[in-house]
MIRONU-123388 format. One line per 2 residues: number of its first residue (from 0); their letters; for each residue x, y, z of N, C-alpha, C. Coordinates in steps of 0.2 Angstrom, whole numbers. Layout:
<rs>
NUM	a	X/Y/Z/X/Y/Z/X/Y/Z; ...
</rs>
This chain:
<rs>
0	xx	-13/208/-418/-18/209/-422/-24/204/-420; -30/206/-420/-35/201/-418/-37/196/-423
2	xx	-38/190/-421/-40/185/-426/-47/186/-429; -48/183/-435/-54/184/-438/-60/180/-434
4	xx	-66/182/-435/-71/179/-430/-72/172/-433; -74/168/-427/-75/161/-429/-82/160/-431
6	xx	-84/154/-434/-91/153/-437/-96/154/-432; -96/152/-426/-101/153/-421/-102/160/-419
8	xx	-97/164/-419/-98/171/-418/-101/175/-423; -99/173/-430/-103/176/-435/-110/174/-435
10	xx	-112/168/-434/-119/165/-434/-123/169/-429; -120/170/-423/-124/174/-417/-125/181/-420
12	xx	-119/184/-423/-120/191/-425/-125/192/-430; -126/187/-435/-131/188/-440/-138/187/-437
14	xx	-139/183/-432/-145/182/-428/-147/189/-425; -142/193/-423/-144/199/-420/-144/205/-425
16	xx	-143/203/-431/-143/208/-437/-137/213/-437; -131/210/-435/-125/214/-435/-121/212/-441
18	xx	-119/217/-445/-114/215/-450/-108/213/-448; -105/207/-451/-99/205/-450/-93/207/-454
20	xx	-95/211/-459/-90/213/-464/-84/217/-461; -78/215/-462/-72/219/-460/-71/219/-453
22	xx	-75/215/-449/-74/215/-441/-69/209/-439; -65/211/-434/-61/206/-431/-65/202/-426
24	xx	-62/197/-423/-66/193/-418/-67/198/-412; -62/201/-410/-64/206/-404/-69/211/-406
26	xx	-69/214/-412/-73/219/-413/-80/216/-414; -81/210/-417/-88/207/-417/-90/205/-411
28	xx	-86/203/-406/-88/201/-399/-91/207/-396; -87/213/-397/-89/219/-393/-96/221/-396
30	xx	-97/221/-402/-103/223/-406/-109/219/-403; -108/212/-402/-113/208/-400/-115/209/-393
32	xx	-110/210/-389/-111/212/-382/-115/218/-381; -113/223/-385/-117/230/-385/-124/229/-387
34	xx	-125/225/-392/-132/223/-395/-136/220/-390; -133/215/-386/-137/211/-381/-139/215/-375
36	xx	-134/219/-373/-135/224/-368/-141/229/-369; -141/232/-375/-146/236/-377/-153/233/-377
38	xx	-153/227/-380/-159/224/-381/-162/222/-374; -158/220/-369/-160/217/-363/-163/223/-359
40	xx	-160/229/-360/-162/235/-357/-169/237/-359; -172/234/-364/-179/236/-366/-184/231/-364
42	xx	-182/226/-360/-186/221/-358/-190/222/-352; -196/222/-351/-200/224/-345/-204/219/-343
44	xx	-206/218/-337/-211/214/-334/-218/216/-335; -222/211/-337/-229/213/-339/-234/209/-335
46	xx	-232/204/-330/-236/200/-327/-235/200/-319; -232/206/-316/-230/205/-309/-236/205/-305
48	xx	-236/201/-300/-241/201/-295/-237/200/-288; -238/205/-283/-234/204/-277/-235/198/-273
50	xx	-230/196/-269/-231/190/-266/-236/190/-261; -240/184/-261/-246/183/-256/-244/177/-252
52	xx	-241/178/-246/-239/173/-241/-244/168/-240; -251/169/-240/-256/165/-238/-256/159/-243
54	xx	-254/160/-249/-255/155/-254/-248/151/-256; -243/152/-252/-237/150/-253/-234/145/-248
56	xx	-236/145/-242/-233/141/-237/-237/136/-234; -234/130/-234/-238/124/-231/-234/123/-224
58	xx	-238/125/-218/-236/123/-212/-228/124/-210; -225/129/-214/-218/130/-212/-213/125/-216
60	xx	-216/121/-221/-211/116/-224/-207/119/-229; -202/115/-231/-197/118/-236/-198/113/-242
62	xx	-199/116/-248/-200/112/-254/-193/110/-257; -192/103/-258/-186/100/-260/-186/96/-266
64	xx	-192/97/-270/-192/93/-276/-198/94/-280; -198/93/-286/-204/93/-290/-205/87/-295
66	xx	-210/83/-295/-211/78/-299/-215/81/-305; -212/83/-311/-216/86/-316/-221/81/-319
68	xx	-219/74/-319/-223/69/-322/-230/69/-319; -230/69/-312/-236/69/-308/-239/76/-306
70	xx	-235/81/-308/-237/88/-306/-238/89/-299; -233/86/-295/-233/86/-288/-226/89/-285
72	xx	-227/93/-280/-221/96/-276/-220/93/-270; -214/91/-268/-213/88/-261/-210/93/-256
74	xx	-212/93/-250/-210/97/-245/-208/93/-239; -203/96/-236/-200/92/-230/-201/97/-224
76	xx	-204/94/-219/-205/97/-212/-199/95/-207; -200/97/-201/-195/95/-196/-196/88/-194
78	xx	-202/85/-196/-203/78/-194/-205/73/-200; -207/76/-206/-209/71/-211/-209/74/-218
80	xx	-212/71/-223/-212/73/-230/-219/73/-232; -221/78/-236/-228/79/-239/-228/81/-246
82	xx	-233/80/-249/-234/81/-256/-240/86/-257; -239/90/-262/-244/95/-264/-245/95/-272
84	xx	-251/95/-274/-253/95/-281/-256/102/-283; -257/106/-278/-260/113/-280/-256/119/-278
86	xx	-249/118/-279/-244/123/-278/-244/125/-270; -245/121/-266/-244/122/-259/-250/125/-255
88	xx	-256/125/-258/-262/127/-255/-264/122/-250; -264/116/-252/-265/110/-248/-260/105/-248
90	xx	-259/100/-244/-254/95/-244/-257/88/-242; -253/83/-243/-255/76/-241/-254/75/-234
92	xx	-256/69/-232/-254/67/-225/-246/65/-226; -243/64/-220/-236/62/-220/-235/56/-224
94	xx	-230/57/-228/-228/51/-233/-223/47/-231; -219/48/-226/-214/44/-223/-207/46/-227
96	xx	-202/46/-223/-195/47/-226/-191/41/-225; -185/41/-229/-180/35/-228/-178/35/-220
98	xx	-174/30/-219/-171/30/-212/-165/34/-211; -167/41/-210/-161/46/-210/-161/48/-203
100	xx	-155/52/-201/-154/54/-195/-159/60/-193; -161/64/-198/-165/70/-197/-168/71/-204
102	xx	-175/73/-204/-178/76/-210/-174/81/-214; -170/85/-210/-166/91/-212/-161/89/-217
104	xx	-159/82/-216/-153/80/-221/-156/78/-228; -162/77/-229/-165/76/-235/-164/82/-239
106	xx	-160/82/-244/-158/88/-248/-162/89/-254; -164/84/-258/-168/85/-264/-171/78/-266
108	xx	-177/79/-270/-180/73/-272/-181/75/-280; -179/70/-284/-181/70/-291/-184/64/-294
110	xx	-187/64/-299/-190/58/-302/-186/56/-308; -184/50/-309/-179/48/-314/-181/40/-315
112	xx	-181/38/-321/-182/31/-323/-188/28/-320; -193/32/-319/-199/29/-316/-200/29/-308
114	xx	-194/31/-305/-194/31/-298/-193/38/-295; -194/39/-288/-192/45/-285/-185/43/-281
116	xx	-181/48/-281/-174/47/-278/-173/53/-274; -170/52/-268/-168/57/-264/-161/56/-260
118	xx	-158/61/-258/-152/60/-254/-153/62/-246; -150/58/-242/-151/60/-235/-145/56/-231
120	xx	-145/58/-224/-140/55/-220/-142/49/-217; -139/43/-218/-141/36/-216/-140/36/-208
122	xx	-146/34/-205/-146/34/-198/-142/29/-195; -140/24/-198/-135/19/-195/-128/21/-196
124	xx	-126/23/-202/-119/24/-203/-117/32/-202; -122/36/-202/-121/43/-202/-118/46/-209
126	xx	-117/42/-214/-115/44/-221/-121/46/-225; -119/51/-229/-124/53/-234/-125/47/-239
128	xx	-132/46/-241/-133/41/-246/-139/43/-250; -140/38/-255/-146/39/-260/-151/34/-258
130	xx	-158/36/-259/-163/31/-258/-168/32/-264; -172/26/-264/-177/26/-270/-184/24/-267
132	xx	-189/26/-271/-196/24/-269/-200/24/-275; -205/20/-275/-210/20/-281/-215/25/-280
134	xx	-216/30/-285/-221/35/-284/-228/33/-282; -231/37/-277/-238/35/-275/-242/42/-277
136	xx	-249/41/-275/-253/47/-276/-257/48/-270; -260/54/-269/-264/56/-263/-260/55/-257
138	xx	-263/52/-252/-260/51/-245/-257/44/-244; -256/41/-250/-252/34/-249/-245/35/-248
140	xx	-243/32/-242/-236/33/-240/-231/31/-245; -225/34/-245/-219/31/-249/-215/26/-246
142	xx	-213/21/-249/-209/15/-246/-202/16/-249; -198/18/-245/-191/20/-247/-186/14/-246
144	xx	-182/13/-251/-176/8/-250/-172/9/-244; -167/5/-243/-162/6/-239/-157/10/-242
146	xx	-151/12/-239/-146/16/-243/-143/13/-249; -142/16/-254/-140/13/-260/-133/15/-262
148	xx	-130/20/-259/-124/23/-261/-121/26/-255; -115/24/-252/-112/26/-246/-107/32/-248
150	xx	-108/38/-246/-104/43/-248/-100/45/-241; -95/49/-242/-91/51/-236/-95/53/-230
152	xx	-92/52/-224/-96/54/-218/-95/62/-218; -101/65/-216/-101/72/-216/-103/76/-222
154	xx	-103/72/-228/-104/76/-234/-112/77/-235; -113/82/-239/-120/84/-240/-121/85/-248
156	xx	-127/84/-250/-129/84/-257/-131/91/-259; -126/95/-262/-128/102/-265/-131/101/-271
158	xx	-128/96/-275/-131/95/-282/-133/88/-283; -139/87/-287/-141/80/-288/-145/80/-294
160	xx	-142/77/-299/-145/76/-306/-147/70/-307; -151/69/-313/-152/74/-318/-157/79/-315
162	xx	-157/84/-319/-162/90/-317/-169/88/-317; -173/93/-315/-180/91/-315/-183/91/-321
164	xx	-179/93/-327/-182/93/-333/-181/86/-336; -180/81/-332/-180/74/-334/-173/71/-335
166	xx	-168/76/-336/-161/74/-337/-160/69/-343; -155/65/-343/-154/61/-348/-156/54/-347
168	xx	-157/50/-352/-161/43/-351/-156/38/-348; -149/39/-349/-145/33/-347/-142/33/-340
170	xx	-141/39/-337/-138/39/-330/-142/44/-325; -141/42/-319/-143/47/-314/-136/49/-311
172	xx	-135/55/-309/-129/58/-307/-130/61/-300; -124/60/-295/-124/62/-289/-117/65/-287
174	xx	-117/71/-285/-111/75/-283/-110/74/-275; -105/72/-273/-103/71/-266/-100/78/-264
176	xx	-102/81/-259/-100/88/-257/-93/87/-255; -91/83/-250/-84/82/-248/-83/86/-242
178	xx	-77/84/-239/-75/88/-233/-68/90/-234; -66/96/-231/-59/99/-232/-54/95/-230
180	xx	-56/91/-224/-51/86/-221/-49/80/-226; -53/79/-231/-52/73/-235/-48/75/-241
182	xx	-43/71/-242/-38/73/-248/-42/72/-254; -43/77/-258/-46/77/-265/-53/79/-264
184	xx	-56/80/-258/-63/82/-258/-68/77/-260; -73/79/-264/-79/75/-265/-78/71/-272
186	xx	-83/67/-274/-83/63/-280/-90/64/-283; -90/62/-290/-96/62/-294/-97/55/-296
188	xx	-104/53/-295/-105/46/-296/-111/46/-302; -112/40/-305/-117/39/-310/-120/32/-309
190	xx	-127/32/-310/-130/25/-310/-133/24/-316; -132/18/-319/-135/16/-326/-142/15/-325
192	xx	-146/17/-330/-153/16/-330/-155/8/-330; -150/4/-333/-151/-3/-333/-151/-7/-327
194	xx	-148/-3/-322/-147/-7/-315/-154/-6/-311; -157/-12/-311/-164/-12/-308/-163/-12/-300
196	xx	-157/-14/-297/-156/-14/-290/-155/-7/-287; -152/-3/-292/-150/4/-290/-144/5/-286
198	xx	-139/0/-286/-133/-1/-282/-127/-1/-286; -127/-1/-293/-121/-1/-297/-118/6/-299
200	xx	-117/9/-294/-114/16/-294/-107/16/-297; -105/21/-301/-99/21/-304/-96/28/-302
202	xx	-90/28/-300/-86/34/-299/-83/37/-305; -86/43/-307/-84/46/-314/-79/52/-313
204	xx	-79/55/-307/-74/60/-306/-72/61/-299; -66/62/-297/-63/63/-291/-61/56/-287
206	xx	-58/57/-281/-56/63/-278/-51/66/-282; -51/73/-282/-46/77/-286/-41/81/-281
208	xx	-35/80/-282/-30/84/-277/-31/91/-277; -31/94/-271/-32/101/-271/-40/103/-271
210	xx	-44/99/-272/-51/100/-272/-55/100/-266; -58/105/-263/-62/104/-257/-69/101/-258
212	xx	-73/104/-262/-80/102/-263/-82/101/-270; -87/97/-271/-91/96/-277/-97/100/-276
214	xx	-98/106/-279/-104/110/-277/-110/107/-281; -110/105/-287/-116/104/-290/-115/99/-296
216	xx	-119/95/-298/-119/91/-305/-126/92/-308; -126/93/-315/-132/94/-319/-131/91/-326
218	xx	-136/88/-329/-136/86/-335/-139/92/-340; -136/92/-346/-138/97/-351/-144/95/-355
220	xx	-150/97/-354/-156/94/-358/-155/96/-366; -151/101/-367/-150/103/-374/-145/98/-378
222	xx	-141/95/-374/-136/90/-377/-135/84/-373; -138/79/-376/-138/72/-372/-131/70/-371
224	xx	-129/68/-365/-122/65/-364/-118/71/-361; -120/77/-361/-116/83/-358/-118/83/-350
226	xx	-113/83/-346/-114/84/-339/-109/89/-337; -112/93/-332/-108/99/-330/-107/98/-322
228	xx	-101/100/-320/-100/100/-313/-96/106/-310; -98/109/-305/-95/115/-302/-91/113/-295
230	xx	-86/116/-294/-81/114/-289/-80/120/-284; -78/119/-278/-75/124/-274/-72/121/-268
232	xx	-69/125/-263/-69/132/-263/-62/134/-265; -61/140/-269/-55/142/-271/-51/138/-276
234	xx	-54/134/-280/-51/129/-285/-51/133/-291; -45/133/-295/-45/137/-301/-49/133/-306
236	xx	-49/127/-307/-53/123/-312/-60/122/-309; -64/127/-308/-70/126/-304/-76/124/-308
238	xx	-76/124/-315/-81/121/-319/-79/116/-324; -82/110/-324/-80/105/-328/-86/102/-332
240	xx	-84/100/-338/-89/97/-342/-87/90/-345; -92/86/-346/-91/80/-350/-96/80/-355
242	xx	-94/77/-361/-98/76/-367/-100/69/-368; -97/65/-364/-99/57/-365/-101/54/-358
244	xx	-106/57/-355/-110/55/-349/-105/54/-343; -100/58/-343/-95/57/-337/-89/53/-338
246	xx	-88/50/-344/-82/46/-345/-76/50/-345; -76/55/-348/-70/60/-348/-72/67/-347
248	xx	-68/71/-344/-69/78/-342/-65/83/-345; -67/89/-346/-63/95/-348/-64/101/-343
250	xx	-59/104/-342/-59/110/-338/-62/116/-342; -68/119/-340/-71/124/-344/-68/131/-342
252	xx	-66/132/-336/-63/138/-334/-58/137/-329; -52/140/-329/-47/139/-324/-46/146/-320
254	xx	-51/148/-317/-51/154/-313/-56/154/-307; -54/154/-301/-59/153/-295/-64/159/-295
256	xx	-63/165/-298/-67/170/-298/-74/168/-301; -74/162/-305/-80/160/-308/-83/154/-304
258	xx	-81/154/-298/-84/148/-294/-92/149/-293; -95/143/-294/-102/144/-294/-105/138/-291
260	xx	-112/138/-290/-115/132/-287/-121/129/-291; -127/132/-291/-132/129/-295/-132/130/-302
262	xx	-133/125/-306/-133/125/-314/-139/124/-317; -141/128/-322/-147/127/-326/-145/129/-333
264	xx	-150/128/-338/-148/128/-345/-154/131/-349; -153/134/-355/-157/135/-360/-154/134/-367
266	xx	-157/136/-372/-154/135/-379/-148/139/-380; -147/145/-377/-141/149/-378/-136/149/-373
268	xx	-138/148/-367/-133/149/-361/-133/143/-356; -128/142/-353/-127/138/-347/-127/143/-341
270	xx	-132/143/-336/-132/148/-331/-129/145/-325; -125/149/-322/-121/146/-316/-122/151/-310
272	xx	-125/149/-304/-126/154/-299/-120/155/-295; -118/161/-294/-111/162/-291/-110/161/-284
274	xx	-104/158/-282/-103/157/-275/-97/162/-273; -97/168/-276/-93/173/-274/-96/180/-273
276	xx	-93/185/-271/-96/191/-268/-97/196/-273; -96/195/-279/-96/201/-284/-100/199/-290
278	xx	-104/194/-291/-108/193/-297/-115/191/-295; -120/193/-299/-127/190/-298/-128/184/-302
280	xx	-124/183/-308/-125/178/-313/-119/177/-317; -117/171/-318/-112/169/-323/-115/165/-328
282	xx	-113/166/-334/-116/162/-340/-110/159/-344; -111/153/-347/-107/151/-352/-111/152/-359
284	xx	-108/156/-363/-111/157/-370/-110/151/-375; -115/148/-376/-114/142/-381/-111/144/-388
286	xx	-113/150/-390/-111/152/-397/-104/154/-397; -102/158/-392/-95/160/-392/-90/155/-388
288	xx	-93/151/-384/-88/146/-380/-85/150/-374; -88/156/-372/-84/160/-367/-89/161/-361
290	xx	-86/161/-355/-89/163/-349/-90/171/-349; -95/173/-346/-96/180/-345/-101/182/-339
292	xx	-101/188/-337/-105/190/-332/-112/191/-335; -117/188/-332/-124/187/-335/-129/193/-333
294	xx	-127/197/-328/-131/202/-326/-127/209/-326; -131/214/-328/-127/220/-328/-126/224/-322
296	xx	-128/221/-316/-126/224/-310/-123/219/-305; -118/221/-302/-115/217/-297/-119/216/-291
298	xx	-120/210/-289/-125/208/-284/-123/211/-277; -117/213/-276/-115/215/-269/-119/222/-267
300	xx	-122/225/-272/-126/231/-271/-132/231/-275; -136/227/-274/-142/226/-278/-147/232/-276
302	xx	-150/236/-281/-154/241/-279/-161/238/-278; -164/237/-272/-170/234/-271/-174/238/-265
304	xx	-180/236/-264/-184/239/-259/-181/237/-252; -182/241/-247/-179/239/-241/-184/234/-237
306	xx	-181/232/-231/-186/227/-228/-192/230/-225; -196/234/-229/-202/237/-226/-208/232/-227
308	xx	-207/226/-226/-212/221/-227/-215/219/-220; -221/219/-219/-224/217/-212/-230/213/-214
310	xx	-232/209/-209/-238/204/-210/-243/205/-204; -243/210/-200/-248/211/-195/-251/218/-195
312	xx	-252/220/-201/-255/227/-202/-263/226/-201; -266/232/-198/-273/232/-198/-276/238/-202
314	xx	-282/236/-206/-285/242/-209/-292/241/-207; -296/247/-208/-303/248/-207/-306/251/-214
316	xx	-311/248/-216/-314/250/-222/-316/257/-222; -314/261/-227/-316/268/-227/-311/273/-223
318	xx	-306/270/-219/-302/274/-215/-295/274/-218; -292/280/-216/-285/281/-219/-280/279/-213
320	xx	-282/277/-208/-277/275/-202/-275/267/-203; -268/267/-203/-265/260/-203/-262/259/-197
322	xx	-263/253/-194/-260/251/-187/-257/244/-187; -252/243/-184/-249/237/-183/-253/234/-177
324	xx	-257/228/-179/-262/226/-174/-259/222/-168; -253/220/-169/-250/216/-163/-246/221/-158
326	xx	-245/227/-161/-241/232/-157/-235/229/-154; -232/224/-158/-225/222/-157/-220/224/-162
328	xx	-223/224/-168/-218/226/-174/-218/233/-174; -212/236/-173/-210/243/-174/-209/244/-182
330	xx	-215/246/-185/-214/246/-193/-212/253/-196; -215/258/-193/-215/265/-196/-209/269/-193
332	xx	-207/274/-198/-202/279/-196/-204/285/-199; -202/291/-196/-204/298/-198/-202/299/-205
334	xx	-197/296/-208/-195/297/-215/-199/293/-220; -204/289/-217/-208/285/-222/-214/290/-225
336	xx	-215/296/-222/-220/301/-225/-218/302/-232; -223/301/-237/-222/302/-244/-220/296/-248
338	xx	-218/291/-244/-216/285/-248/-222/280/-250; -222/277/-256/-227/273/-258/-228/267/-253
340	xx	-234/264/-252/-235/259/-248/-241/254/-252; -239/248/-252/-244/243/-255/-246/238/-250
342	xx	-251/234/-252/-253/229/-248/-260/227/-248; -263/222/-244/-270/220/-244/-274/226/-242
344	xx	-279/227/-246/-284/233/-245/-282/240/-245; -276/241/-248/-273/247/-249/-273/249/-257
346	xx	-277/254/-258/-278/256/-266/-271/257/-269; -271/256/-275/-265/258/-279/-263/265/-279
348	xx	-257/267/-279/-255/274/-279/-255/277/-272; -256/273/-267/-256/276/-260/-249/277/-257
350	xx	-249/283/-253/-243/284/-250/-244/285/-242; -239/286/-239/-240/287/-231/-240/295/-231
352	xx	-246/297/-228/-247/305/-228/-244/308/-221; -245/304/-216/-243/307/-209/-240/301/-205
354	xx	-236/303/-201/-233/298/-196/-236/300/-189; -238/294/-185/-241/295/-179/-236/293/-174
356	xx	-234/286/-174/-229/283/-170/-226/277/-174; -222/273/-171/-219/267/-174/-224/262/-176
358	xx	-230/263/-173/-235/257/-174/-242/260/-178; -242/266/-180/-247/269/-184/-246/275/-188
360	xx	-249/275/-194/-248/280/-199/-254/282/-202; -255/288/-206/-261/290/-210/-259/289/-217
362	xx	-264/286/-221/-263/284/-228/-266/290/-232; -263/291/-238/-266/296/-243/-273/294/-245
364	xx	-275/287/-245/-281/285/-247/-284/280/-242; -290/280/-242/-294/275/-237/-293/268/-239
366	xx	-293/264/-234/-293/256/-235/-299/254/-238; -299/249/-242/-305/246/-246/-309/241/-242
368	xx	-306/239/-237/-309/233/-233/-306/233/-226; -309/230/-221/-307/229/-214/-303/222/-214
370	xx	-297/223/-211/-293/217/-210/-288/217/-204; -287/212/-200/-282/212/-195/-277/207/-197
372	xx	-271/209/-197/-265/204/-199/-264/204/-206; -264/210/-210/-263/210/-217/-256/211/-219
374	xx	-254/210/-225/-248/211/-228/-247/218/-231; -241/222/-229/-240/228/-232/-233/228/-234
376	xx	-231/233/-238/-224/234/-241/-223/241/-242; -218/244/-238/-216/251/-238/-210/251/-243
378	xx	-210/256/-248/-205/256/-253/-200/261/-250; -194/258/-247/-189/262/-245/-182/260/-249
380	xx	-178/265/-250/-172/264/-254/-167/260/-250; -164/255/-253/-159/252/-250/-155/248/-255
382	xx	-149/246/-253/-145/241/-257/-143/235/-253; -143/230/-256/-142/223/-252/-135/221/-253
384	xx	-132/218/-248/-126/214/-249/-128/207/-249; -129/205/-255/-133/198/-256/-128/192/-258
386	xx	-131/187/-256/-127/180/-258/-132/177/-263; -129/175/-269/-134/173/-274/-132/166/-277
388	xx	-130/161/-273/-128/155/-275/-134/150/-277; -140/152/-276/-145/148/-278/-150/152/-284
390	xx	-150/149/-290/-154/152/-295/-155/147/-301; -160/148/-305/-161/144/-311/-165/148/-316
392	xx	-165/146/-322/-167/149/-328/-174/146/-330; -178/151/-332/-184/149/-336/-182/148/-343
394	xx	-181/142/-345/-178/141/-352/-183/143/-357; -189/144/-356/-194/146/-362/-193/153/-364
396	xx	-190/157/-359/-190/164/-361/-183/167/-359; -178/163/-356/-172/165/-354/-171/170/-348
398	xx	-177/170/-344/-177/174/-338/-174/170/-332; -169/173/-329/-165/169/-323/-168/172/-317
400	xx	-170/167/-312/-172/169/-305/-167/167/-300; -166/171/-295/-161/169/-290/-163/172/-283
402	xx	-161/169/-278/-163/171/-271/-157/174/-268; -158/179/-265/-152/183/-262/-154/185/-255
404	xx	-149/186/-251/-150/188/-244/-147/195/-243; -150/199/-238/-148/206/-237/-141/206/-233
406	xx	-139/200/-230/-133/200/-226/-133/205/-220; -139/205/-217/-139/209/-211/-139/216/-212
408	xx	-140/218/-218/-140/225/-220/-146/229/-218; -151/226/-216/-158/229/-215/-158/232/-207
410	xx	-163/235/-205/-164/237/-198/-164/232/-193; -162/233/-187/-161/228/-182/-168/224/-181
412	xx	-168/218/-181/-174/214/-180/-177/211/-186; -175/214/-192/-178/212/-199/-172/211/-204
414	xx	-166/211/-202/-161/210/-206/-160/203/-208; -156/201/-213/-155/194/-214/-161/191/-218
416	xx	-165/195/-221/-171/193/-225/-169/191/-232; -172/186/-235/-171/183/-242/-176/187/-246
418	xx	-173/188/-253/-177/191/-258/-177/187/-264; -182/187/-268/-182/184/-275/-181/190/-280
420	xx	-176/188/-285/-174/193/-290/-175/189/-297; -176/193/-302/-176/191/-309/-171/195/-313
422	xx	-167/191/-317/-163/194/-323/-167/193/-329; -171/198/-332/-175/197/-338/-172/193/-344
424	xx	-166/194/-345/-162/191/-350/-154/193/-349; -150/189/-352/-143/190/-351/-141/197/-353
426	xx	-138/200/-348/-135/207/-349/-140/212/-346; -146/210/-343/-150/215/-340/-148/215/-332
428	xx	-151/221/-329/-150/222/-322/-155/217/-318; -153/215/-312/-158/211/-308/-163/215/-306
430	xx	-169/213/-306/-175/216/-303/-178/213/-297; -179/216/-292/-182/213/-286/-189/212/-287
432	xx	-191/205/-285/-198/203/-286/-202/203/-279; -199/199/-274/-203/198/-268/-198/197/-262
434	xx	-200/198/-256/-197/195/-250/-199/188/-249; -195/184/-247/-196/177/-246/-197/175/-238
436	xx	-201/171/-237/-202/169/-230/-196/165/-226; -191/163/-230/-186/160/-227/-181/157/-233
438	xx	-176/153/-231/-172/150/-236/-174/144/-239; -170/141/-243/-172/135/-247/-166/131/-249
440	xx	-167/125/-252/-161/121/-254/-159/123/-261; -163/125/-265/-161/128/-272/-168/131/-275
442	xx	-166/135/-280/-172/138/-284/-174/132/-289; -181/131/-290/-183/126/-295/-188/130/-299
444	xx	-187/128/-306/-192/131/-311/-196/125/-313; -202/124/-312/-206/118/-314/-213/120/-313
446	xx	-217/117/-318/-225/117/-318/-227/124/-318; -223/128/-322/-225/135/-324/-224/140/-318
448	xx	-220/138/-313/-219/142/-307/-211/142/-305; -209/147/-301/-203/147/-298/-204/145/-290
450	xx	-200/141/-288/-200/138/-281/-194/139/-277; -195/141/-271/-189/142/-266/-191/141/-259
452	xx	-189/136/-256/-191/135/-249/-198/134/-248; -201/139/-244/-208/139/-243/-212/143/-248
454	xx	-209/145/-253/-212/150/-257/-213/147/-264; -218/149/-268/-219/148/-275/-223/154/-278
456	xx	-222/155/-284/-226/160/-288/-226/158/-295; -231/161/-299/-231/160/-306/-225/163/-309
458	xx	-222/161/-315/-217/164/-318/-219/170/-321; -214/175/-322/-215/182/-325/-216/182/-332
460	xx	-220/186/-335/-221/187/-342/-217/193/-344; -214/194/-350/-210/199/-352/-212/202/-358
462	xx	-211/208/-360/-212/211/-366/-206/216/-368; -204/216/-374/-199/220/-376/-202/227/-379
464	x	-199/233/-376/-202/239/-378/-197/243/-381
</rs>
């Protein structure tokens, strides 16, 4: 016999307008799940604007952090660090990096307790470490400290808290990725805000027997003192939580199927980006205290547009001829006839009317302007075998964004492309938004935008219908 529903479950049911009379806990949980699923299916995007690469990329650099206090994004190139205050349209002069072995080892930058903090590989010891700098503006270089925390050789920083939402006021947290060859894998450290030197790090978790990696650490902005950690690979107790700033820990789930990486939060859920091959999103439901699949479609077969995205198309004003100007990109296929096509200077509702060859087609409507090297998108049916371990929630509306890869499922030469997806709310199916110009260190939600690698765009608006 099923137990009577607990108070949290009853509260959630009443919020959804569901009667609790005569229902067991299992029956009420099923009714809540059905209501959420039905509601999410009626949520639609109202502000979609296709990706415009010219406004998103700074010289091939990768965004690694946002300073929400200063309204600045930090980008890492192959040689240095840069700052942008206009969403990547322009950037500062080189700002300098800590003394690291390579700029590529600088994994993330956050602002905490009035300073900028980053992780990178110490050029002297080859260990991953933490560095600090006083924020500057404009083209003024950053002056970084020496290494403040020595982590294990070869470790990398998958997670670095507190989050960009300013985290908690008492501690800064760092998760050590760890090495399989090390007994117990990685560790989690915290730094008290009262330590002006930045060196009084305390080990608060690990090493743990049987643990390979610490994937991520994040502070819960909804609950001061709550810290979440995800572990891998293949560890049963793969999600842990502390409610006392890391002094003690509780295993939140003991099943490696829920293995995850990036962590984010809103008032109703904790969002966990999966590190497995069968989920797009895992959430912890605060009301029910249970983990659940947060998207209604398995990510291994996401229905999206095919890799029909190209950046060297040429149009002529008043002409229906579309040509690949470089004559290098083999873009078109005879099966494209009748398919919708969008892009620069192409009117809405245009389709491909006729196929000439792999480099030229005839459009159903004439181009509105002349352009060489434009962006086009041919809508081809495809399903991706995606990897979704990077994602974050827009806590203002509960929309979850994640980056995925087609895992070489596309045509030769353009396979392995990354795409941006959104889950409008828990229980909804992922929706494809844009192709991405490359990979990134994580998905950021900050300054009213979603950021990933060389890409950023305004957050999506939604309406219930």
